[in-house]
Phi, psi and omega in degrees: 000128183285150179279137180297139182295132173221117180240177182203157169242130189230079181280152172265129184279062179260007180160183182287160175295143176232184185300322180298316179287331176295322178301313180294319179296315182295317180299315181292322180293315180294324179296320177295317179297317182297330179266003183053043183252194181260137179240124184242161175237132177235127178272113184268076183256030183290334179270084188304317182299335182264354183282131179264123180304133178086348184293322182297312179298322179295322179296313180298319179295321180293317176304315180296320179296332179267011174084015180251109183242121180292155181274004176201161177301149180299148170266150180237121181298327183297345179260009188239021183302324180299326179290323179291321178297318179297320179295318179297321179295323176296319179293324176297313182299328181269001177075022183272344185234163176208155178285147182232136179250010185278145172266165177300323180296319179296321179293318179296320179296322180294324176295319181297317180294332178271007179061036176262147181233037182289141175287332174266134179284108179274120184290127185276004177082023185305319186261009180303322184262009179135166185277345179054042176088352179277148176289147178292133179247322186214171173242131182245148174269128179285125177265156182285170177248167175067212184296331180296338180284343181275105181267122181245141176204159177258122177266133186292343176249315188273345181088195183299137182229155177207140174216137176266107184295326183292319185263339184253344184230305187083176178301126188248157188282137173250327175233118187283166181296333180274006178087000179275141175286138180286150179306317185301316180291313184300315185291323179292314180297317183290319178297320179294317181296325181275355181068033182293127180257336183222126176252122175239119185205178182288152182293346176294343179260005181301323182294339180278344192295316181299320178298319181291323177297316180297318179295322175299320178295318180295324180273354180058049175240158183296151173258126181283172170282145186247144170215124180242108185274155182299138179278158174277130183245154173284177181298332181274004178091351180284143179302132176293128182207169177296330183288338181245030169088022177300134182282139177297148179296144175272101184290348179280345180227063186297325184293330177297313180291322178295325176299313181296319180294317180297318179295323178298328179274003177079023181269129178261113185242143177288161180301329181295342181295341186257020176283331181196167177296320179299316179295319180301310185291329176296312181286322181293323178294319176296317180295322178296317179299320178294320181294326179302327180291344180257000181261160176303143181291153179288000000 
């Protein structure tokens, strides 16, 4: 018996929704509709210093104005710290994590000495065997070595994927030195608690997927099906984001923005689809279902 579809849209309340975030929201919503499943919204406000007051409520209101209504009240990561702490304690008991006393500068220096030029700081495992007198700053998840480190998965949009956690990532942080829970832990714990079966999100998060799969295995929770849709980019090729001046969506003209988002996802819609929000979602869901048939299977 197949498990009922449960998907989600998980925005960070660092500002208003823009076209890039609308694309991810629309893709996840249409995928849930096409599967006749449940669509949820989770506010990922775990990074308190980056959270903008009032942004979460504005995001939920904007989604509603654009015809996207979750099937349950939104979840808030900032209210779930106890769940993340419980998960970390389970990982401690199973020997999957260890305390780390390294600073970013120390990790960068170790890469320099090893003649590495990675843009991502790959942790060299300095504290795996102990803190060597340094105070604990963070908690890291131990990644496997050898062939076990190569995490393979099929992405429903991008196709077969592979990442070697040992050589491309290293042991990664679950609890940061500033006391903030890391995104990787929070999203895995929350997806498992919500029973998420399908994750549809932007391709900028594709690099996180192997880490999340490994963490799911360590916590012995299910791994969902993945789909990473193309991000919206500026003219210079950089991902459109709040940090580089992305314009907030115009909630007074939702169909205009939905048209742009649908075209970015490769959906061909008739002119009649833009007569109303109901007409748009009826035609867009059919178009999404047809497009699924041309994408790699889950």
